DRENGU-36961 format. One record per atom (N, C-alpha, C, CB): residue number from 1; residue in three letters; atom name; x negated, y, z. Coordinates in nm, 3 decimals. Atoms other than C-alpha are relative to their C-alpha. Glycine has a CB too. Example, Ala and Ser with C-alpha at 12.3 -4.5 7.8 and 13.67 -1.06 7.14 Angstrom:
   num   residu   atome        c1        c2        c3
     1      ALA       N    -0.089    -0.119     0.000
     1      ALA      CA    -1.230    -0.450     0.780
     1      ALA       C    -0.090     0.120     0.000
     1      ALA      CB     0.099     0.003     0.125
     2      SER       N     0.082    -0.119    -0.006
     2      SER      CA    -1.367    -0.106     0.714
     2      SER       C     0.077     0.109     0.073
     2      SER      CB    -0.041     0.046    -0.142
END
This chain:
   num   residu   atome        c1        c2        c3
     1      UNK       N     0.113     0.085    -0.036
     1      UNK      CA     2.492    -1.735    -3.049
     1      UNK       C    -0.033     0.023     0.147
     1      UNK      CB    -0.123     0.029    -0.090
     2      UNK       N     0.029    -0.008    -0.142
     2      UNK      CA     2.396    -1.810    -2.688
     2      UNK       C    -0.139     0.055     0.029
     2      UNK      CB     0.014    -0.136     0.063
     3      UNK       N     0.132    -0.047    -0.043
     3      UNK      CA     2.098    -1.699    -2.489
     3      UNK       C    -0.105    -0.104    -0.036
     3      UNK      CB    -0.002     0.029     0.153
     4      UNK       N     0.107     0.096     0.031
     4      UNK      CA     1.765    -1.854    -2.588
     4      UNK       C    -0.036    -0.083     0.123
     4      UNK      CB    -0.125     0.074    -0.053
     5      UNK       N     0.041     0.088    -0.110
     5      UNK      CA     1.646    -2.147    -2.380
     5      UNK       C    -0.137     0.046     0.050
     5      UNK      CB    -0.004    -0.150    -0.047
     6      UNK       N     0.125    -0.046    -0.059
     6      UNK      CA     1.374    -2.034    -2.142
     6      UNK       C    -0.085    -0.119     0.045
     6      UNK      CB     0.028     0.094     0.120
     7      UNK       N     0.094     0.108    -0.033
     7      UNK      CA     1.065    -2.244    -2.071
     7      UNK       C     0.019    -0.052     0.142
     7      UNK      CB    -0.142     0.049    -0.018
     8      UNK       N    -0.015     0.045    -0.138
     8      UNK      CA     1.133    -2.253    -1.697
     8      UNK       C     0.118    -0.097     0.013
     8      UNK      CB     0.021     0.121     0.094
     9      UNK       N    -0.115     0.090    -0.006
     9      UNK      CA     1.473    -2.418    -1.752
     9      UNK       C    -0.033    -0.134    -0.065
     9      UNK      CB     0.122     0.064    -0.069
    10      UNK       N     0.043     0.124     0.064
    10      UNK      CA     1.320    -2.672    -1.988
    10      UNK       C    -0.089    -0.079     0.096
    10      UNK      CB    -0.076     0.030    -0.133
    11      UNK       N     0.092     0.068    -0.093
    11      UNK      CA     1.047    -2.752    -1.732
    11      UNK       C     0.074    -0.065     0.115
    11      UNK      CB    -0.102     0.099     0.055
    12      UNK       N    -0.077     0.057    -0.110
    12      UNK      CA     1.296    -2.804    -1.449
    12      UNK       C     0.081    -0.118    -0.051
    12      UNK      CB     0.094     0.107     0.065
    13      UNK       N    -0.078     0.110     0.058
    13      UNK      CA     1.513    -3.019    -1.676
    13      UNK       C    -0.083    -0.124    -0.025
    13      UNK      CB     0.064     0.044    -0.130
    14      UNK       N     0.091     0.113     0.024
    14      UNK      CA     1.219    -3.237    -1.776
    14      UNK       C    -0.033    -0.069     0.132
    14      UNK      CB    -0.130     0.047    -0.070
    15      UNK       N     0.032     0.057    -0.131
    15      UNK      CA     1.130    -3.284    -1.410
    15      UNK       C     0.118    -0.079     0.057
    15      UNK      CB    -0.041     0.111     0.099
    16      UNK       N    -0.119     0.070    -0.047
    16      UNK      CA     1.488    -3.379    -1.321
    16      UNK       C     0.014    -0.133    -0.074
    16      UNK      CB     0.127     0.087    -0.020
    17      UNK       N    -0.010     0.124     0.079
    17      UNK      CA     1.497    -3.632    -1.606
    17      UNK       C    -0.106    -0.102     0.041
    17      UNK      CB    -0.013     0.031    -0.150
    18      UNK       N     0.109     0.089    -0.037
    18      UNK      CA     1.159    -3.777    -1.508
    18      UNK       C     0.031    -0.072     0.133
    18      UNK      CB    -0.132     0.078     0.010
    19      UNK       N    -0.032     0.059    -0.131
    19      UNK      CA     1.268    -3.831    -1.146
    19      UNK       C     0.120    -0.093    -0.013
    19      UNK      CB     0.030     0.111     0.104
    20      UNK       N    -0.119     0.084     0.019
    20      UNK      CA     1.609    -3.966    -1.252
    20      UNK       C    -0.037    -0.134    -0.062
    20      UNK      CB     0.104     0.072    -0.089
    21      UNK       N     0.041     0.123     0.067
    21      UNK      CA     1.450    -4.219    -1.487
    21      UNK       C    -0.088    -0.087     0.090
    21      UNK      CB    -0.073     0.032    -0.129
    22      UNK       N     0.085     0.074    -0.093
    22      UNK      CA     1.191    -4.319    -1.226
    22      UNK       C     0.085    -0.075     0.102
    22      UNK      CB    -0.099     0.095     0.072
    23      UNK       N    -0.091     0.062    -0.096
    23      UNK      CA     1.477    -4.393    -0.986
    23      UNK       C     0.094    -0.102    -0.065
    23      UNK      CB     0.082     0.107     0.071
    24      UNK       N    -0.086     0.094     0.071
    24      UNK      CA     1.653    -4.597    -1.254
    24      UNK       C     0.146     0.043    -0.006
    24      UNK      CB    -0.008    -0.134     0.064
    25      UNK       N    -0.136    -0.052     0.004
    25      UNK      CA     1.959    -4.371    -1.256
    25      UNK       C     0.037     0.041    -0.142
    25      UNK      CB     0.015     0.120     0.095
    26      UNK       N    -0.050    -0.052     0.127
    26      UNK      CA     2.171    -4.301    -1.561
    26      UNK       C     0.044     0.144     0.021
    26      UNK      CB     0.119    -0.087    -0.054
    27      UNK       N    -0.051    -0.137    -0.013
    27      UNK      CA     2.290    -3.951    -1.636
    27      UNK       C     0.136    -0.001     0.069
    27      UNK      CB     0.010     0.068    -0.140
    28      UNK       N    -0.131     0.012    -0.063
    28      UNK      CA     2.637    -4.066    -1.530
    28      UNK       C    -0.015    -0.018     0.152
    28      UNK      CB     0.078    -0.119    -0.060
    29      UNK       N     0.025     0.020    -0.144
    29      UNK      CA     2.500    -4.189    -1.193
    29      UNK       C    -0.038     0.131     0.067
    29      UNK      CB    -0.112    -0.104     0.020
    30      UNK       N     0.044    -0.127    -0.058
    30      UNK      CA     2.326    -3.858    -1.131
    30      UNK       C     0.114     0.100     0.003
    30      UNK      CB    -0.119     0.057    -0.080
    31      UNK       N    -0.114    -0.093     0.004
    31      UNK      CA     2.634    -3.662    -1.237
    31      UNK       C     0.093    -0.024     0.118
    31      UNK      CB     0.077    -0.015    -0.134
    32      UNK       N    -0.087     0.032    -0.113
    32      UNK      CA     2.840    -3.844    -0.975
    32      UNK       C    -0.062     0.048     0.131
    32      UNK      CB     0.027    -0.152     0.007
    33      UNK       N     0.069    -0.042    -0.123
    33      UNK      CA     2.579    -3.772    -0.707
    33      UNK       C     0.002     0.152     0.017
    33      UNK      CB    -0.143    -0.049     0.000
    34      UNK       N     0.006    -0.146    -0.004
    34      UNK      CA     2.565    -3.403    -0.798
    34      UNK       C     0.141     0.061     0.001
    34      UNK      CB    -0.080     0.054    -0.121
    35      UNK       N    -0.137    -0.049     0.005
    35      UNK      CA     2.940    -3.369    -0.848
    35      UNK       C     0.031     0.077    -0.128
    35      UNK      CB     0.026     0.089     0.119
    36      UNK       N    -0.019    -0.063     0.130
    36      UNK      CA     2.925    -3.271    -1.215
    36      UNK       C     0.037    -0.106    -0.104
    36      UNK      CB    -0.127     0.076    -0.043
    37      UNK       N    -0.024     0.092     0.111
    37      UNK      CA     3.013    -3.425    -1.551
    37      UNK       C    -0.134    -0.036    -0.064
    37      UNK      CB     0.097     0.063    -0.105
    38      UNK       N     0.123     0.046     0.063
    38      UNK      CA     2.753    -3.621    -1.746
    38      UNK       C    -0.056     0.103    -0.098
    38      UNK      CB     0.025    -0.133    -0.071
    39      UNK       N     0.046    -0.098     0.098
    39      UNK      CA     2.738    -3.353    -2.015
    39      UNK       C    -0.076     0.114     0.068
    39      UNK      CB     0.118     0.056    -0.079
    40      UNK       N     0.073    -0.104    -0.074
    40      UNK      CA     2.625    -3.101    -1.750
    40      UNK       C    -0.141    -0.046     0.033
    40      UNK      CB     0.075     0.037     0.130
    41      UNK       N     0.134     0.055    -0.026
    41      UNK      CA     2.335    -3.330    -1.656
    41      UNK       C    -0.081     0.002    -0.129
    41      UNK      CB     0.010    -0.146     0.056
    42      UNK       N     0.069    -0.003     0.129
    42      UNK      CA     2.246    -3.365    -2.025
    42      UNK       C    -0.048     0.142    -0.031
    42      UNK      CB     0.091    -0.051    -0.112
    43      UNK       N     0.037    -0.139     0.029
    43      UNK      CA     2.250    -2.987    -2.068
    43      UNK       C    -0.106     0.053     0.095
    43      UNK      CB     0.123     0.088     0.007
    44      UNK       N     0.102    -0.042    -0.096
    44      UNK      CA     2.046    -2.935    -1.752
    44      UNK       C    -0.135    -0.060    -0.038
    44      UNK      CB     0.039    -0.043     0.144
    45      UNK       N     0.126     0.066     0.033
    45      UNK      CA     1.783    -3.189    -1.858
    45      UNK       C    -0.064     0.056    -0.127
    45      UNK      CB     0.023    -0.150    -0.017
    46      UNK       N     0.055    -0.057     0.123
    46      UNK      CA     1.744    -3.020    -2.196
    46      UNK       C    -0.023     0.151     0.011
    46      UNK      CB     0.093    -0.029    -0.116
    47      UNK       N     0.023    -0.142    -0.022
    47      UNK      CA     1.732    -2.669    -2.049
    47      UNK       C     0.111     0.089    -0.054
    47      UNK      CB    -0.128     0.039    -0.062
    48      UNK       N    -0.109    -0.082     0.054
    48      UNK      CA     2.058    -2.557    -2.214
    48      UNK       C     0.091     0.055     0.109
    48      UNK      CB     0.082    -0.082    -0.097
    49      UNK       N    -0.082    -0.048    -0.112
    49      UNK      CA     2.232    -2.519    -1.877
    49      UNK       C    -0.093     0.056     0.106
    49      UNK      CB     0.089    -0.114     0.059
    50      UNK       N     0.083    -0.067    -0.099
    50      UNK      CA     2.076    -2.271    -1.639
    50      UNK       C     0.043    -0.041     0.140
    50      UNK      CB     0.007     0.153    -0.016
    51      UNK       N    -0.029     0.039    -0.138
    51      UNK      CA     2.051    -2.370    -1.275
    51      UNK       C    -0.016     0.119     0.094
    51      UNK      CB    -0.091    -0.114     0.044
    52      UNK       N     0.013    -0.095    -0.110
    52      UNK      CA     2.117    -2.139    -0.985
    52      UNK       C    -0.067    -0.072     0.116
    52      UNK      CB     0.139     0.060     0.043
    53      UNK       N     0.070     0.062    -0.114
    53      UNK      CA     1.943    -2.200    -0.653
    53      UNK       C     0.080    -0.111     0.065
    53      UNK      CB    -0.033     0.106     0.103
    54      UNK       N    -0.079     0.107    -0.062
    54      UNK      CA     2.234    -2.400    -0.512
    54      UNK       C     0.004    -0.124    -0.088
    54      UNK      CB     0.142     0.049     0.028
    55      UNK       N     0.005     0.114     0.090
    55      UNK      CA     2.227    -2.621    -0.822
    55      UNK       C    -0.130    -0.076     0.013
    55      UNK      CB     0.019     0.046    -0.143
    56      UNK       N     0.130     0.064    -0.019
    56      UNK      CA     1.857    -2.689    -0.776
    56      UNK       C     0.002    -0.081     0.129
    56      UNK      CB    -0.114     0.104     0.003
    57      UNK       N    -0.009     0.071    -0.127
    57      UNK      CA     1.928    -2.784    -0.416
    57      UNK       C     0.087    -0.126    -0.013
    57      UNK      CB     0.058     0.092     0.108
    58      UNK       N    -0.087     0.116     0.018
    58      UNK      CA     2.212    -3.018    -0.519
    58      UNK       C    -0.070    -0.111    -0.077
    58      UNK      CB     0.129     0.039    -0.072
    59      UNK       N     0.075     0.099     0.077
    59      UNK      CA     1.996    -3.192    -0.779
    59      UNK       C    -0.109    -0.063     0.086
    59      UNK      CB    -0.061     0.063    -0.126
    60      UNK       N     0.107     0.051    -0.086
    60      UNK      CA     1.708    -3.224    -0.532
    60      UNK       C     0.056    -0.101     0.101
    60      UNK      CB    -0.071     0.115     0.073
    61      UNK       N    -0.062     0.090    -0.097
    61      UNK      CA     1.935    -3.380    -0.269
    61      UNK       C     0.044    -0.130    -0.067
    61      UNK      CB     0.120     0.068     0.068
    62      UNK       N    -0.048     0.118     0.072
    62      UNK      CA     2.089    -3.617    -0.524
    62      UNK       C    -0.114    -0.092    -0.043
    62      UNK      CB     0.080     0.043    -0.123
    63      UNK       N     0.117     0.078     0.044
    63      UNK      CA     1.741    -3.728    -0.633
    63      UNK       C    -0.091    -0.039     0.117
    63      UNK      CB    -0.079     0.079    -0.102
    64      UNK       N     0.079     0.037    -0.118
    64      UNK      CA     1.609    -3.766    -0.277
    64      UNK       C    -0.131     0.075     0.009
    64      UNK      CB    -0.027    -0.146    -0.001
    65      UNK       N     0.122    -0.078    -0.005
    65      UNK      CA     1.354    -3.489    -0.309
    65      UNK       C     0.033     0.141     0.051
    65      UNK      CB    -0.067     0.007    -0.141
    66      UNK       N    -0.020    -0.137    -0.048
    66      UNK      CA     1.317    -3.118    -0.230
    66      UNK       C     0.006     0.096    -0.119
    66      UNK      CB    -0.114     0.041     0.098
    67      UNK       N     0.002    -0.100     0.106
    67      UNK      CA     1.384    -2.806    -0.435
    67      UNK       C    -0.144     0.039    -0.039
    67      UNK      CB     0.077     0.125     0.044
    68      UNK       N     0.140    -0.034     0.028
    68      UNK      CA     1.012    -2.725    -0.406
    68      UNK       C    -0.062    -0.101    -0.096
    68      UNK      CB    -0.081     0.006     0.131
    69      UNK       N     0.053     0.104     0.088
    69      UNK      CA     0.927    -3.058    -0.570
    69      UNK       C     0.054     0.016    -0.142
    69      UNK      CB     0.034    -0.139     0.055
    70      UNK       N    -0.057    -0.021     0.133
    70      UNK      CA     1.167    -2.987    -0.859
    70      UNK       C    -0.063     0.119    -0.071
    70      UNK      CB     0.151     0.019     0.010
    71      UNK       N     0.054    -0.122     0.058
    71      UNK      CA     1.012    -2.645    -0.913
    71      UNK       C    -0.152     0.000    -0.011
    71      UNK      CB     0.043     0.118     0.080
    72      UNK       N     0.146     0.007     0.004
    72      UNK      CA     0.649    -2.755    -0.877
    72      UNK       C    -0.049     0.007    -0.146
    72      UNK      CB    -0.051    -0.131     0.069
    73      UNK       N     0.056    -0.017     0.133
    73      UNK      CA     0.451    -2.645    -1.178
    73      UNK       C     0.080     0.098    -0.086
    73      UNK      CB    -0.007    -0.132    -0.069
    74      UNK       N    -0.080    -0.095     0.076
    74      UNK      CA     0.727    -2.410    -1.294
    74      UNK       C    -0.039     0.142     0.039
    74      UNK      CB     0.151    -0.023     0.024
    75      UNK       N     0.036    -0.134    -0.047
    75      UNK      CA     0.648    -2.108    -1.077
    75      UNK       C    -0.126     0.001     0.087
    75      UNK      CB     0.114     0.060     0.077
    76      UNK       N     0.124     0.006    -0.078
    76      UNK      CA     0.353    -2.228    -0.869
    76      UNK       C    -0.067    -0.131    -0.020
    76      UNK      CB     0.025     0.023     0.148
END
């Protein structure tokens, strides 16, 4: 059995999904922008895939925002 899903990863995933949907992007569109497969975006949005700092930066850039904006409400 894998590691339990942590609340911080769920919160970041929800924020990524919210921004993606607001921009009218599909998971496939975002995956292409980030340079990942669609399943990785799905796992990130549900908190099953943990993000390192460089991943947060890549998602932020792909969504036209900042890492700070993605993490808002998660740690501060």
